[in-house]
N, CA, C and O atoms as CSV, one atom per row, in Angstrom:
chain,resi,resn,atom,element,x,y,z
A,1,MET,N,N,-3.190,35.536,-40.940
A,1,MET,CA,C,-2.190,36.233,-40.304
A,1,MET,C,C,-0.672,35.827,-40.841
A,1,MET,O,O,-0.345,34.651,-41.002
A,2,ASN,N,N,0.121,36.830,-41.072
A,2,ASN,CA,C,1.458,36.544,-41.765
A,2,ASN,C,C,2.463,36.469,-40.594
A,2,ASN,O,O,2.581,37.366,-39.759
A,3,SER,N,N,3.145,35.378,-40.603
A,3,SER,CA,C,4.094,35.151,-39.473
A,3,SER,C,C,5.436,35.858,-39.755
A,3,SER,O,O,6.228,35.977,-38.820
A,4,GLU,N,N,5.757,36.349,-41.010
A,4,GLU,CA,C,6.887,37.009,-41.434
A,4,GLU,C,C,8.013,36.158,-41.274
A,4,GLU,O,O,9.123,36.677,-41.152
A,5,LEU,N,N,7.883,34.932,-41.257
A,5,LEU,CA,C,9.113,33.907,-41.204
A,5,LEU,C,C,9.905,33.931,-42.460
A,5,LEU,O,O,11.133,33.859,-42.426
A,6,ARG,N,N,9.210,34.034,-43.607
A,6,ARG,CA,C,9.819,34.167,-44.873
A,6,ARG,C,C,10.717,35.486,-45.019
A,6,ARG,O,O,11.818,35.474,-45.570
A,7,ASP,N,N,10.165,36.542,-44.503
A,7,ASP,CA,C,10.921,37.722,-44.592
A,7,ASP,C,C,12.169,37.716,-43.792
A,7,ASP,O,O,13.104,38.473,-44.054
A,8,ALA,N,N,12.186,36.861,-42.813
A,8,ALA,CA,C,13.388,36.840,-41.993
A,8,ALA,C,C,14.292,35.549,-42.357
A,8,ALA,O,O,15.193,35.126,-41.632
A,9,ASP,N,N,13.915,35.006,-43.565
A,9,ASP,CA,C,14.692,33.851,-44.125
A,9,ASP,C,C,14.697,32.580,-43.205
A,9,ASP,O,O,15.666,31.822,-43.156
A,10,VAL,N,N,13.599,32.408,-42.513
A,10,VAL,CA,C,13.384,31.125,-41.803
A,10,VAL,C,C,12.309,30.192,-42.597
A,10,VAL,O,O,11.184,30.576,-42.918
A,11,THR,N,N,12.809,28.995,-42.840
A,11,THR,CA,C,11.878,28.145,-43.553
A,11,THR,C,C,11.484,26.953,-42.432
A,11,THR,O,O,12.301,26.372,-41.717
A,12,VAL,N,N,10.171,26.754,-42.452
A,12,VAL,CA,C,9.679,25.801,-41.503
A,12,VAL,C,C,9.726,24.321,-42.457
A,12,VAL,O,O,9.086,24.196,-43.501
A,13,LEU,N,N,10.466,23.428,-41.966
A,13,LEU,CA,C,10.672,22.114,-42.642
A,13,LEU,C,C,9.435,21.181,-42.164
A,13,LEU,O,O,8.951,20.352,-42.935
A,14,ALA,N,N,8.971,21.361,-40.891
A,14,ALA,CA,C,7.994,20.375,-40.354
A,14,ALA,C,C,7.455,20.907,-39.157
A,14,ALA,O,O,8.148,21.605,-38.417
A,15,ILE,N,N,6.191,20.614,-38.892
A,15,ILE,CA,C,5.486,21.017,-37.745
A,15,ILE,C,C,4.917,19.702,-36.882
A,15,ILE,O,O,4.290,18.819,-37.467
A,16,GLN,N,N,5.141,19.650,-35.672
A,16,GLN,CA,C,4.517,18.613,-34.785
A,16,GLN,C,C,3.269,19.282,-34.086
A,16,GLN,O,O,3.427,20.191,-33.271
A,17,LYS,N,N,2.149,18.850,-34.398
A,17,LYS,CA,C,0.845,19.617,-33.970
A,17,LYS,C,C,0.102,18.357,-33.327
A,17,LYS,O,O,-0.235,17.409,-34.036
A,18,GLU,N,N,-0.120,18.387,-32.044
A,18,GLU,CA,C,-0.914,17.347,-31.281
A,18,GLU,C,C,-0.532,15.898,-31.591
A,18,GLU,O,O,-1.364,15.003,-31.740
A,19,GLY,N,N,0.732,15.746,-31.672
A,19,GLY,CA,C,1.370,14.260,-32.046
A,19,GLY,C,C,1.368,13.961,-33.508
A,19,GLY,O,O,1.910,12.922,-33.883
A,20,GLU,N,N,0.775,14.822,-34.432
A,20,GLU,CA,C,0.869,14.607,-35.806
A,20,GLU,C,C,1.956,15.369,-36.486
A,20,GLU,O,O,2.049,16.574,-36.252
A,21,ILE,N,N,2.781,14.792,-37.299
A,21,ILE,CA,C,3.796,15.475,-38.028
A,21,ILE,C,C,3.282,16.033,-39.364
A,21,ILE,O,O,2.618,15.325,-40.121
A,22,ILE,N,N,3.585,17.276,-39.640
A,22,ILE,CA,C,3.093,17.780,-40.847
A,22,ILE,C,C,4.550,18.170,-41.579
A,22,ILE,O,O,5.196,19.151,-41.210
A,23,PRO,N,N,4.927,17.409,-42.507
A,23,PRO,CA,C,6.200,17.567,-43.332
A,23,PRO,C,C,5.892,18.717,-44.352
A,23,PRO,O,O,4.804,18.812,-44.919
A,24,ASN,N,N,6.852,19.512,-44.524
A,24,ASN,CA,C,6.786,20.587,-45.650
A,24,ASN,C,C,5.500,21.322,-45.530
A,24,ASN,O,O,4.741,21.304,-46.499
A,25,PRO,N,N,5.151,21.997,-44.398
A,25,PRO,CA,C,3.874,22.565,-44.325
A,25,PRO,C,C,3.607,23.789,-45.369
A,25,PRO,O,O,4.572,24.515,-45.608
A,26,SER,N,N,2.572,24.021,-45.900
A,26,SER,CA,C,2.230,25.124,-46.765
A,26,SER,C,C,2.181,26.367,-46.015
A,26,SER,O,O,1.942,26.379,-44.807
A,27,ALA,N,N,2.424,27.518,-46.770
A,27,ALA,CA,C,2.360,28.884,-46.219
A,27,ALA,C,C,1.028,29.214,-45.296
A,27,ALA,O,O,0.977,30.004,-44.354
A,28,ARG,N,N,0.041,28.448,-45.788
A,28,ARG,CA,C,-1.407,28.621,-45.133
A,28,ARG,C,C,-1.408,27.787,-43.868
A,28,ARG,O,O,-2.333,28.017,-43.088
A,29,THR,N,N,-0.621,26.956,-43.570
A,29,THR,CA,C,-0.671,26.247,-42.359
A,29,THR,C,C,-0.594,27.109,-41.153
A,29,THR,O,O,0.305,27.947,-41.098
A,30,LYS,N,N,-1.431,26.991,-40.199
A,30,LYS,CA,C,-1.417,27.872,-38.977
A,30,LYS,C,C,-0.576,27.258,-37.917
A,30,LYS,O,O,-0.653,26.065,-37.622
A,31,ILE,N,N,0.237,28.116,-37.347
A,31,ILE,CA,C,1.186,27.754,-36.384
A,31,ILE,C,C,0.582,28.132,-34.940
A,31,ILE,O,O,0.460,29.331,-34.688
A,32,ALA,N,N,0.225,27.251,-34.047
A,32,ALA,CA,C,-0.229,27.547,-32.785
A,32,ALA,C,C,0.684,27.340,-31.580
A,32,ALA,O,O,1.609,26.529,-31.636
A,33,LEU,N,N,0.441,28.041,-30.527
A,33,LEU,CA,C,1.170,27.833,-29.410
A,33,LEU,C,C,1.227,26.539,-28.908
A,33,LEU,O,O,0.187,25.910,-28.709
A,34,GLY,N,N,2.465,26.009,-28.651
A,34,GLY,CA,C,2.583,24.557,-28.292
A,34,GLY,C,C,3.031,23.581,-29.380
A,34,GLY,O,O,3.462,22.457,-29.126
A,35,ASP,N,N,2.892,24.113,-30.669
A,35,ASP,CA,C,3.387,23.334,-31.780
A,35,ASP,C,C,4.872,23.326,-31.846
A,35,ASP,O,O,5.503,24.351,-31.586
A,36,LYS,N,N,5.476,22.184,-32.192
A,36,LYS,CA,C,7.023,22.136,-32.275
A,36,LYS,C,C,7.286,22.262,-33.745
A,36,LYS,O,O,6.588,21.732,-34.610
A,37,LEU,N,N,8.382,23.028,-33.973
A,37,LEU,CA,C,8.719,23.316,-35.259
A,37,LEU,C,C,10.087,22.943,-35.635
A,37,LEU,O,O,10.974,23.167,-34.812
A,38,ILE,N,N,10.410,22.359,-36.859
A,38,ILE,CA,C,11.736,22.041,-37.240
A,38,ILE,C,C,12.016,23.161,-38.364
A,38,ILE,O,O,11.306,23.284,-39.362
A,39,CYS,N,N,13.118,23.949,-38.085
A,39,CYS,CA,C,13.235,25.055,-39.081
A,39,CYS,C,C,14.567,25.093,-39.658
A,39,CYS,O,O,15.461,24.399,-39.174
A,40,PHE,N,N,14.765,25.838,-40.640
A,40,PHE,CA,C,16.158,26.145,-41.204
A,40,PHE,C,C,16.361,27.674,-41.414
A,40,PHE,O,O,15.515,28.349,-42.002
A,41,GLY,N,N,17.422,28.156,-40.953
A,41,GLY,CA,C,17.681,29.624,-41.020
A,41,GLY,C,C,18.637,29.887,-39.968
A,41,GLY,O,O,19.058,29.012,-39.212
A,42,LYS,N,N,19.024,31.277,-39.924
A,42,LYS,CA,C,19.857,31.745,-38.847
A,42,LYS,C,C,19.221,31.591,-37.505
A,42,LYS,O,O,18.041,31.890,-37.323
A,43,LEU,N,N,20.011,31.119,-36.549
A,43,LEU,CA,C,19.651,30.896,-35.381
A,43,LEU,C,C,19.016,32.142,-34.673
A,43,LEU,O,O,17.975,32.059,-34.020
A,44,GLU,N,N,19.720,33.302,-34.850
A,44,GLU,CA,C,19.265,34.655,-34.345
A,44,GLU,C,C,17.848,34.910,-34.835
A,44,GLU,O,O,16.940,35.222,-34.065
A,45,ASN,N,N,17.704,34.770,-36.097
A,45,ASN,CA,C,16.301,35.159,-36.803
A,45,ASN,C,C,15.224,34.005,-36.253
A,45,ASN,O,O,14.046,34.316,-36.082
A,46,ILE,N,N,15.641,32.836,-36.022
A,46,ILE,CA,C,14.635,31.917,-35.552
A,46,ILE,C,C,14.292,32.230,-34.050
A,46,ILE,O,O,13.136,32.111,-33.646
A,47,ARG,N,N,15.261,32.610,-33.275
A,47,ARG,CA,C,14.952,33.124,-31.913
A,47,ARG,C,C,14.036,34.300,-31.871
A,47,ARG,O,O,13.071,34.378,-31.110
A,48,ASN,N,N,14.408,35.250,-32.771
A,48,ASN,CA,C,13.677,36.439,-32.597
A,48,ASN,C,C,12.180,36.294,-33.161
A,48,ASN,O,O,11.331,37.068,-32.719
A,49,LYS,N,N,11.860,35.429,-34.023
A,49,LYS,CA,C,10.627,35.242,-34.828
A,49,LYS,C,C,9.729,34.095,-34.123
A,49,LYS,O,O,8.501,34.170,-34.162
A,50,ILE,N,N,10.352,33.105,-33.522
A,50,ILE,CA,C,9.688,32.040,-33.195
A,50,ILE,C,C,9.620,31.815,-31.652
A,50,ILE,O,O,8.523,31.685,-31.109
A,51,CYS,N,N,10.705,31.771,-30.989
A,51,CYS,CA,C,10.816,31.451,-29.571
A,51,CYS,C,C,9.870,32.232,-28.651
A,51,CYS,O,O,9.844,33.461,-28.722
A,52,VAL,N,N,9.146,31.610,-27.852
A,52,VAL,CA,C,8.294,32.160,-26.896
A,52,VAL,C,C,8.962,32.024,-25.552
A,52,VAL,O,O,9.168,30.887,-25.129
A,53,MET,N,N,9.314,33.051,-24.852
A,53,MET,CA,C,9.826,32.947,-23.528
A,53,MET,C,C,8.817,33.035,-22.415
A,53,MET,O,O,7.906,33.860,-22.488
A,54,SER,N,N,8.933,32.260,-21.433
A,54,SER,CA,C,7.883,32.339,-20.250
A,54,SER,C,C,8.717,32.778,-19.096
A,54,SER,O,O,9.851,32.316,-18.966
A,55,THR,N,N,8.211,33.672,-18.217
A,55,THR,CA,C,8.799,34.127,-16.948
A,55,THR,C,C,8.230,33.462,-15.733
A,55,THR,O,O,8.645,33.763,-14.613
């Protein structure tokens, strides 16, 4: 599944997955609900592509 992050100029610098830090994750690394991301890019693009809002 393509996350379309690169198309939005969002770079994932690291992922915290179940307590493990994955620095410089490859494009093949799967992002799961609950993972914490350290990203670089325009805040608006990050919010539009990554943030999950709960009601």
